[in-house]
C-alpha positions in Angstrom: -57.3 -54.8 34.2 -60.6 -55.4 36.0 -61.4 -53.7 39.3 -61.3 -57.1 41.1 -58.3 -58.9 39.8 -59.1 -62.6 39.2 -56.3 -63.8 37.0 -54.6 -66.8 38.5 -51.0 -66.3 37.4 -50.2 -69.9 37.9 -51.0 -69.9 41.5 -52.7 -73.3 41.1 -50.3 -76.0 42.0 -49.3 -78.3 39.2 -47.9 -80.9 41.4 -51.2 -82.6 42.0 -51.7 -82.9 38.3 -49.0 -85.5 37.8 -50.7 -88.1 40.0 -53.8 -88.0 37.9 -54.3 -90.2 34.9 -53.4 -89.0 31.4 -56.1 -89.3 28.8 -56.0 -92.2 26.4 -54.3 -91.9 23.0 -57.7 -92.4 21.3 -61.1 -91.0 22.2 -62.0 -87.8 24.2 -59.2 -85.7 25.5 -60.9 -85.6 29.0 -61.7 -89.0 30.4 -64.9 -89.4 32.3 -66.0 -85.8 32.0 -69.3 -86.6 33.6 -67.7 -88.4 36.6 -69.9 -91.5 35.9 -67.2 -94.1 35.5 -66.1 -95.5 38.9 -63.6 -98.3 39.5 -62.7 -99.8 42.8 -64.4 -96.9 44.5 -62.4 -94.3 42.7 -63.7 -91.8 40.1 -61.8 -92.8 36.9 -59.4 -90.1 35.6 -59.8 -87.7 38.5 -57.8 -87.1 41.6 -59.6 -86.8 45.0 -59.0 -83.8 47.2 -61.1 -84.7 50.3 -64.0 -83.2 52.2 -64.5 -79.9 50.3 -64.9 -81.6 46.9 -66.7 -84.9 46.6 -68.1 -86.9 43.7 -71.8 -87.0 44.4 -74.5 -89.3 42.9 -77.7 -87.7 41.7 -76.4 -84.2 41.7 -75.5 -83.8 38.0 -77.5 -82.0 35.3 -79.8 -84.9 34.6 -79.8 -86.6 38.0 -76.4 -88.1 37.1 -73.2 -87.9 39.0 -71.4 -84.6 39.6 -68.4 -83.0 41.3 -69.7 -81.2 44.4 -68.1 -78.4 46.3 -69.1 -77.2 49.8 -66.9 -74.9 51.8 -67.3 -72.5 54.7 -63.6 -71.7 55.1 -62.4 -68.8 52.9 -58.7 -69.9 53.4 -59.4 -73.3 51.8 -58.0 -73.6 48.2 -57.6 -76.8 46.4 -59.2 -78.5 43.4 -59.6 -81.8 41.5 -57.9 -82.1 38.2 -56.9 -84.4 35.4 -53.8 -84.7 33.4 -54.5 -84.5 29.6 -52.5 -84.5 26.4 -52.4 -81.5 24.1 -50.4 -80.9 21.0 -48.0 -77.9 20.4 -49.3 -75.3 18.0 -52.9 -76.4 18.4 -55.8 -74.5 20.0 -58.4 -76.1 22.3 -61.8 -75.2 23.5 -62.7 -76.3 27.1 -66.0 -76.2 28.9 -67.9 -77.2 32.0 -71.5 -76.9 33.3 -71.7 -75.3 36.7 -74.5 -74.8 39.3 -74.0 -72.6 42.4 -75.8 -72.0 45.7 -74.9 -68.9 47.8 -71.3 -69.0 46.5 -69.7 -65.8 47.9 -66.4 -64.0 47.7 -64.4 -61.4 45.8 -63.4 -63.7 43.0 -65.5 -64.8 40.1 -66.6 -68.2 41.5 -66.8 -71.7 40.1 -64.8 -72.0 36.9 -62.5 -74.1 34.9 -58.9 -73.7 33.5 -56.2 -75.5 31.6 -52.6 -75.1 32.7 -49.2 -76.4 31.6 -45.7 -76.6 32.8 -42.3 -76.1 31.1 -39.5 -78.6 30.5 -38.2 -77.8 34.0 -41.5 -78.8 35.6 -42.4 -75.3 36.7 -45.6 -73.5 35.8 -45.4 -72.0 32.3 -48.8 -70.8 31.4 -52.5 -71.5 31.2 -55.9 -70.4 30.0 -58.5 -69.1 32.4 -62.1 -67.9 32.1 -64.5 -66.1 34.4 -66.8 -68.2 36.7 -70.2 -68.3 38.2 -71.2 -67.3 41.8 -74.2 -66.4 43.8 -77.1 -68.8 43.3 -77.5 -69.9 39.7 -78.9 -72.9 37.8 -76.8 -74.9 35.5 -74.6 -72.6 33.4 -72.1 -73.5 30.7 -68.7 -71.9 31.1 -66.2 -72.1 28.2 -62.8 -70.8 27.2 -60.3 -71.1 24.3 -56.6 -71.6 24.8 -53.9 -69.8 23.0 -51.9 -72.0 20.5 -50.1 -74.4 22.8 -46.4 -73.4 23.1 -43.8 -75.7 21.7 -42.1 -76.1 25.1 -45.2 -76.8 27.1 -45.5 -80.0 29.0 -47.7 -81.7 31.6 -51.2 -80.4 30.8 -54.0 -80.3 33.3 -57.7 -79.4 33.2 -59.0 -78.1 36.6 -62.6 -77.6 37.6 -62.4 -75.4 40.7 -63.8 -72.7 42.9 -61.5 -69.7 43.1 -59.6 -68.8 46.2 -61.4 -67.1 49.2 -64.9 -68.2 48.2 -67.5 -70.0 50.4 -70.7 -71.7 49.5 -71.7 -74.6 47.2 -71.1 -75.5 43.6 -71.6 -78.5 41.4 -69.6 -79.3 38.2 -70.6 -81.7 35.3 -69.9 -82.6 31.7 -66.3 -81.3 31.4 -64.8 -81.5 27.9 -61.7 -80.4 26.0 -61.9 -80.4 22.2 -59.6 -79.2 19.4 -60.7 -75.7 18.4 -60.2 -75.0 14.7 -60.3 -71.4 13.7 -61.7 -70.4 10.3 -58.8 -70.1 7.9 -59.7 -66.5 7.2 -60.5 -64.5 10.3 -60.8 -60.9 9.0 -59.6 -58.3 6.6 -58.1 -55.0 7.8 -56.3 -52.0 6.4 -53.5 -49.7 7.6 -55.8 -46.6 7.1 -57.2 -45.5 10.4 -60.9 -46.6 10.4 -60.4 -47.6 6.7 -60.5 -44.0 5.5 -57.8 -42.4 3.3 -57.4 -39.6 0.8 -53.9 -40.2 -0.7 -50.7 -42.2 -0.3 -50.7 -45.9 0.0 -52.8 -48.4 1.9 -51.9 -51.9 3.1 -54.5 -54.5 3.4 -53.9 -57.6 5.6 -56.0 -60.6 6.0 -55.8 -62.4 9.4 -55.2 -66.1 8.6 -55.1 -69.2 10.7 -53.5 -71.9 8.5 -52.0 -75.3 9.3 -49.2 -75.6 6.8 -49.3 -79.4 6.9 -53.0 -79.4 6.0 -52.9 -76.5 3.6 -49.4 -76.1 2.1 -48.7 -72.5 1.3 -47.4 -73.5 -2.2 -51.0 -74.6 -3.0 -52.7 -71.4 -1.7 -53.1 -68.0 -3.2 -54.7 -64.8 -1.8 -56.8 -62.4 -3.9 -57.9 -58.9 -2.9 -60.9 -57.6 -4.9 -61.8 -53.9 -5.0 -63.5 -51.3 -7.2 -61.0 -49.3 -9.2 -61.0 -45.6 -10.0 -62.7 -46.5 -13.3 -65.6 -48.2 -11.6 -64.5 -51.7 -12.6 -63.8 -54.6 -10.1 -60.1 -55.3 -9.9 -58.0 -58.0 -8.3 -54.6 -57.9 -6.7 -52.5 -60.8 -5.6 -51.7 -61.0 -1.9 -48.6 -62.5 -0.4 -49.6 -65.1 2.2 -48.1 -66.8 5.2 -49.7 -69.0 7.9 -50.7 -65.9 9.8 -51.6 -63.3 7.2 -52.1 -62.2 3.6 -50.7 -58.7 2.6 -50.7 -56.3 -0.3 -50.0 -52.6 -0.5 -51.8 -50.4 -3.1 -51.9 -46.7 -4.1 -55.1 -45.1 -2.7 -55.5 -43.4 -6.1 -56.3 -46.8 -7.6 -59.6 -47.0 -5.7 -62.9 -45.5 -6.6 -64.0 -42.5 -4.6 -66.5 -43.2 -1.8 -67.2 -46.2 0.3 -66.8 -49.7 -1.1 -66.5 -53.3 0.0 -63.0 -54.7 -0.4 -62.8 -58.4 -0.1 -60.2 -61.1 0.3 -60.4 -64.7 -0.8 -58.1 -67.6 0.1 -58.1 -69.9 -2.9 -56.9 -73.5 -3.3 -57.4 -75.5 -6.5 -59.8 -72.9 -7.8 -62.0 -73.1 -4.6 -62.4 -70.4 -2.0 -61.5 -71.8 1.4 -62.5 -68.6 3.2 -63.3 -64.9 2.6 -63.4 -61.7 4.5 -64.7 -58.2 3.7 -64.1 -54.7 5.0 -65.5 -51.3 4.0 -62.9 -49.0 2.7 -63.6 -45.3 1.9 -61.5 -43.1 -0.4 -62.2 -39.4 0.2 -61.0 -36.3 -1.5 -60.1 -34.6 1.8 -59.7 -36.1 5.2 -62.2 -35.0 7.8 -61.2 -32.9 10.8 -60.8 -35.1 13.9 -59.7 -34.2 17.4 -57.8 -37.5 17.9 -56.7 -40.1 15.4 -53.7 -42.3 14.4 -51.3 -41.8 11.5 -49.6 -44.4 9.4 -46.8 -44.7 12.0 -49.2 -45.6 14.8 -48.7 -42.2 16.4 -51.6 -40.6 18.3 -52.4 -37.2 16.6 -54.1 -34.8 19.0 -55.4 -31.5 17.4 -53.1 -32.1 14.5 -49.9 -32.7 16.6 -48.2 -36.0 17.5 -48.8 -37.1 21.1 -47.3 -39.9 23.2 -49.9 -40.9 25.8 -48.1 -41.3 29.2 -50.5 -41.9 32.1 -51.8 -44.0 34.9 -55.0 -45.8 35.9 -57.2 -44.1 38.6 -60.2 -45.2 40.6 -61.9 -41.9 40.3 -60.6 -38.4 39.8 -60.3 -36.8 43.2 -59.1 -33.2 43.6 -57.0 -33.9 46.7 -54.9 -36.5 44.8 -54.9 -34.7 41.5 -52.5 -31.9 42.6 -49.7 -34.5 43.3 -50.4 -36.2 40.0 -50.4 -33.0 38.0 -46.9 -32.2 39.2 -45.6 -35.5 37.8 -44.5 -36.2 34.2 -47.9 -37.6 33.0 -50.1 -36.2 30.3 -53.2 -38.4 30.6 -55.1 -40.6 33.0 -57.7 -43.4 32.9 -60.3 -43.3 35.8 -62.5 -46.3 36.3 -65.1 -44.0 37.8 -65.6 -41.8 34.8 -66.6 -38.2 35.6 -70.3 -37.4 35.5 -69.8 -33.7 35.5 -67.6 -31.5 33.4 -65.9 -29.9 36.4 -63.4 -32.7 36.7 -62.8 -32.8 33.0 -62.2 -29.0 33.2 -59.7 -29.6 36.0 -57.7 -32.1 33.9 -57.8 -29.8 30.9 -56.5 -26.9 32.9 -53.5 -28.9 33.9 -52.8 -30.3 30.4 -53.9 -33.8 31.4 -56.0 -35.8 28.9 -58.7 -38.2 30.0 -59.4 -41.7 28.6 -63.1 -41.9 29.5 -64.3 -45.3 30.6 -67.5 -46.9 29.4 -66.1 -50.4 29.6 -68.8 -51.6 32.1 -71.8 -50.6 30.1 -72.8 -54.1 29.1 -76.0 -55.5 30.5 -75.7 -58.8 32.4 -72.0 -58.2 33.3 -70.8 -57.8 36.9 -70.1 -54.1 36.8 -73.0 -52.9 34.6 -74.3 -49.5 35.9 -77.6 -49.5 37.8 -80.5 -49.4 35.3 -78.5 -50.9 32.4 -80.5 -54.2 32.0 -80.9 -54.5 28.3 -79.0 -53.6 25.1 -81.4 -50.7 24.6 -80.4 -49.4 28.0 -76.7 -49.7 27.0 -77.2 -47.6 23.9 -79.2 -45.0 25.8 -76.5 -44.8 28.5 -73.6 -44.6 26.0 -75.4 -42.1 23.8 -76.0 -39.7 26.7 -72.4 -39.9 27.9 -70.9 -39.4 24.5 -73.2 -36.4 23.8 -72.0 -34.8 27.0 -68.3 -35.3 26.7 -67.3 -35.9 23.1 -66.5 -32.2 22.5 -64.6 -31.7 25.7 -61.0 -30.7 25.0 -59.7 -33.0 27.8 -61.1 -36.2 26.1 -58.4 -38.4 24.6 -60.2 -41.7 23.9 -63.0 -44.0 25.0 -62.2 -47.0 27.1 -64.4 -49.7 25.6 -63.4 -53.1 27.1 -61.4 -54.3 30.1 -60.7 -58.0 29.5 -64.2 -59.1 28.6 -64.2 -62.6 27.1 -64.0 -63.4 23.4 -67.5 -64.9 23.6 -68.8 -61.3 23.8 -67.0 -60.3 20.5 -70.2 -59.5 18.6 -71.3 -57.1 21.3 -67.7 -55.7 21.7 -67.5 -55.1 18.0 -70.9 -53.5 17.8 -69.8 -51.2 20.7 -66.8 -50.0 18.8 -68.9 -49.3 15.7 -71.5 -47.4 17.8 -68.8 -45.3 19.4 -67.4 -44.4 15.9 -70.9 -43.4 14.8 -71.6 -41.3 17.9 -68.1 -39.7 18.1 -66.0 -40.1 14.9 -63.4 -37.7 16.5 -62.1 -40.0 19.2 -60.7 -43.6 19.1 -61.7 -46.6 21.3 -59.1 -48.3 23.5 -59.4 -51.8 24.9 -57.1 -53.6 27.3 -56.8 -57.4 27.4 -54.9 -60.0 29.3 -55.8 -62.4 26.4 -52.6 -61.5 24.6 -52.6 -64.6 22.4 -56.1 -63.8 21.0 -55.6 -60.2 19.8 -56.3 -61.2 16.1 -59.7 -62.5 17.2 -60.5 -59.2 18.9 -59.4 -57.0 16.0 -62.9 -55.8 15.0 -63.5 -54.4 18.5 -60.9 -51.7 18.9 -59.0 -48.8 17.4 -56.1 -49.0 19.8 -55.1 -51.9 22.0 -53.2 -52.5 25.2 -52.3 -55.6 27.1 -51.3 -55.7 30.7 -48.4 -57.9 31.7 -48.0 -57.8 35.5 -45.1 -60.3 36.2 -43.4 -59.1 39.3 -42.2 -60.9 41.4 -41.7 -63.2 38.4 -39.4 -62.3 35.5 -39.9 -58.9 34.0 -39.4 -60.3 30.5 -43.2 -60.9 30.3 -43.4 -57.2 29.3 -41.6 -57.9 26.0 -43.3 -61.3 25.4 -46.8 -59.8 25.7 -46.0 -56.6 23.7 -44.5 -58.6 20.9 -47.5 -60.9 20.8 -49.9 -58.0 20.9 -48.2 -56.3 18.0 -48.2 -59.5 16.0 -51.9 -60.0 16.8 -52.7 -56.6 15.2 -50.4 -57.5 12.2 -48.8 -54.1 12.9 -52.0 -52.3 11.7 -53.2 -50.8 15.0 -51.4 -48.7 17.7 -50.5 -50.1 21.1 -51.0 -48.3 24.4 -49.4 -50.8 26.8 -50.2 -51.1 30.5 -47.0 -51.8 32.6 -47.1 -53.0 36.2 -46.4 -50.2 38.7 -48.3 -51.9 41.6 -47.6 -54.5 44.2 -49.8 -57.7 43.9 -50.0 -57.6 47.7 -52.7 -54.9 47.3 -55.0 -57.6 46.0 -54.0 -60.5 48.4 -56.0 -61.3 51.5 -53.8 -63.0 54.0 -50.4 -61.9 55.5 -48.9 -65.0 54.1 -50.1 -64.2 50.6 -49.0 -60.6 50.9 -45.6 -61.6 52.0 -45.0 -63.4 48.7 -45.6 -60.2 46.8 -43.5 -57.1 46.2 -43.5 -54.0 44.1 -41.3 -53.8 41.0 -37.9 -52.5 41.8 -36.9 -49.3 40.0 -34.7 -51.4 37.7 -37.7 -53.7 36.9 -40.1 -50.9 36.4 -37.6 -49.1 34.1 -36.9 -52.3 32.1 -40.6 -53.2 31.7 -41.3 -49.7 30.5 -38.6 -49.6 27.8 -39.4 -53.3 26.9 -42.9 -52.2 26.0 -41.7 -49.3 23.9 -38.9 -51.3 22.2 -41.5 -54.0 21.2 -43.9 -51.4 19.6 -45.8 -49.5 22.2 -47.0 -46.0 21.1 -48.2 -45.0 24.5 -48.1 -46.2 28.2 -50.8 -46.2 30.9 -49.4 -47.6 34.1 -51.4 -49.7 36.6 -52.1 -47.9 38.9 -52.0 -44.6 40.7 -54.6 -45.6 43.3 -52.7 -48.7 44.3 -49.7 -46.7 45.3 -51.9 -45.1 48.0 -52.8 -48.4 49.5 -49.1 -48.7 50.6 -49.2 -52.6 50.6 -46.6 -54.3 52.8 -45.8 -50.9 54.3 -44.4 -49.4 51.1 -44.6 -45.6 51.5 -46.5 -43.8 48.8 -43.9 -41.1 48.6 -41.1 -43.5 47.7 -43.1 -45.5 45.2 -44.5 -42.4 43.6 -41.0 -41.0 43.2 -39.8 -44.3 41.6 -42.7 -44.2 39.1 -42.2 -40.6 38.3 -38.4 -41.1 37.7 -39.1 -43.8 35.1 -41.9 -41.8 33.4 -39.8 -38.7 33.3 -37.1 -40.6 31.4 -39.8 -41.6 28.9 -41.1 -38.0 28.7 -37.6 -36.7 28.0 -37.4 -38.9 25.0 -40.8 -38.3 23.5 -39.4 -36.2 20.6 -37.4 -39.3 19.6 -40.3 -41.7 20.2 -42.5 -39.7 17.9 -39.9 -39.2 15.2 -40.5 -40.7 11.7 -37.2 -40.1 9.8 -35.2 -42.8 8.0 -34.1 -45.4 10.5 -31.8 -48.4 10.1 -33.0 -51.9 10.7 -31.2 -54.1 13.2 -30.2 -57.8 12.7 -28.6 -60.3 15.1 -30.8 -59.4 18.1 -31.5 -62.5 20.2 -34.8 -63.1 21.9 -33.4 -61.8 25.2 -33.0 -58.3 23.7 -35.8 -55.9 22.7 -34.8 -53.5 20.0 -36.4 -50.6 18.1 -35.0 -47.7 16.0 -36.1 -44.2 15.0 -34.8 -41.5 12.7 -34.7 -37.8 13.7 -33.1 -34.7 12.3 -30.7 -36.7 10.2 -29.6 -39.0 13.0 -30.8 -42.4 14.1 -31.6 -43.8 17.5 -31.4 -47.4 18.7 -33.2 -48.6 21.8 -31.8 -51.9 23.2 -33.2 -53.5 26.3 -31.9 -56.5 28.2 -35.0 -58.4 29.3 -33.0 -60.8 31.5 -31.8 -60.7 35.1 -28.2 -61.4 34.0 -25.6 -59.2 32.3 -25.8 -59.4 28.5 -23.4 -58.6 25.7 -25.3 -57.1 22.8 -23.7 -57.5 19.4 -26.0 -56.1 16.7 -25.7 -55.4 13.0 -27.1 -52.2 11.6 -28.5 -52.1 8.0 -26.1 -49.2 7.2 -22.8 -47.9 8.5 -22.6 -45.0 10.9 -19.7 -42.7 11.7 -20.3 -42.4 15.5 -22.4 -43.7 18.3 -23.3 -41.6 21.4 -24.8 -42.7 24.7 -28.2 -41.1 25.5 -28.7 -43.4 28.5 -27.3 -46.8 29.4 -23.8 -47.9 28.9 -21.4 -46.4 26.4 -21.7 -48.1 23.0 -19.0 -49.4 20.7 -19.4 -48.9 16.9 -17.4 -50.2 14.0 -19.2 -49.4 10.7 -22.4 -51.5 11.0 -21.4 -53.3 14.2 -23.0 -51.9 17.4 -22.0 -53.3 20.8 -23.3 -52.8 24.3 -22.5 -54.3 27.7 -25.8 -54.3 29.4 -26.4 -54.8 33.1 -29.3 -57.0 34.2 -32.6 -55.6 32.8 -30.8 -52.5 31.6 -32.1 -50.4 28.7 -29.8 -48.3 26.5 -30.6 -45.6 24.0 -27.9 -44.8 21.5 -27.7 -41.8 19.1 -26.1 -42.8 15.7 -24.7 -40.2 13.3 -23.9 -40.8 9.7 
């Protein structure tokens, strides 16, 4: 989550969209993207919003027509738009050219987005990208949507200036086009940083296939590698529209580093390929922090469940309170420049996720003096050299929601960090939960940050499931639940009044939803926001609520890190988030009601158990393989099962 929150969360009103014209069945998706076509005094395809936005002759990129914005009232917020037609399951690229003059405000400026509603007419989702502000010549802004949900309706493209901004902006040449991903997006392994000495290794190819265009029955996947005898070998991979997969014994591979490749083949022709470097070693190297095959964080050889919060900067007057809480780590935006604060954290058993997320020249938060990529490398190299051996260091924070257009730089940064410090992983956090597969080369561990409240808390499970799916289950998840009140980021009393903090029940449910859907760690957003006391919420009360939920997680960490035999569960509907573990001969089932209504859970275990005992939540019922729970709204339950 960036220091200045700019996500729209559907605050743009969809109502105006439905008075605008839909695009034609044939031709461009956006009608009149350059605003040139005028009929009966009206700009074809676009709705008019009055004095702040006008369609202006001679103000476009080549002296053509443009949409012009001029506003001196920071409370003004409206926008032109056009209704368009998009297809479920497809992905779209959208772009606009923007020029700005003295455009000021906390948000990111002049931008563009696509939004859609649900069958009930309410806002369902959208795709947003950062904008342009200040004084800048014509700049192209572009974004890529997620695959359009099957239940999405009433699509709209909006060129607009974000709320609370004043100044001038001009928009021209808006377009929306189908975005076709390469059928093969990458090849990855289950071995942390593609390094293994023994056991088995699973290779997965990230695919993007249209089953209508490329029937799976006509496709085959082939993994090519160098065998222990030095000869090139092939292994067939099972493929679906999303991935290809095969598991092999590490002993089958030649010692040393080698290129392992994947090919997607149809009618004897390769439709796409991907390669990764895999290394078989005789003995694994010593590393301070790494991840095992279960996605667990291993710190100094012992399993560790990160449980922390975001900070602005580490301050000693606030640290004493935090250190008395249940947390074992923290992530400060203002990373320590001296070792004293790192020493303080270490003395209290608190690990630090060290942020270098802003060290990208040309971005808004780049440190002073970082003007080129050479500056970036010098800055990063110095920080890593200073802190890589500090015992408080848990991981490096590499990216906070930077766009996919920066992927080459983001991936190069991860590679640089591994080279400079092979002993610590790189964590990134994204709101782009539908694009995790695209970001895969840029991180070792991933988090997404669903912040739904006051909207339904089920966003926590939706985003976590999508994040795990995007990683194909190959990389660990440190999720970022919402502990703050959005009022801390709103300007006017009217805006603040529409916001509230999560209730204890919502905070608890979102926490366990994340864990049930695959999280291997949690870093709440945020400790510093609690001190702002938005809407008069006392820090002491909110801090106690957050600590109570985190303490419940801390108490169950031995279960969350367990790797014994565990049953699978069938019959769980979408409304329930479910996960199981095995520990000391027993099994544990976590079941979370993600809805705001009571829910009767009737689940089927893959093996019979003799008894079921409540750890927390309602008392369970058990009859062989049938597990039942009567869950209150948003309620989580943890059940101990004995054979």
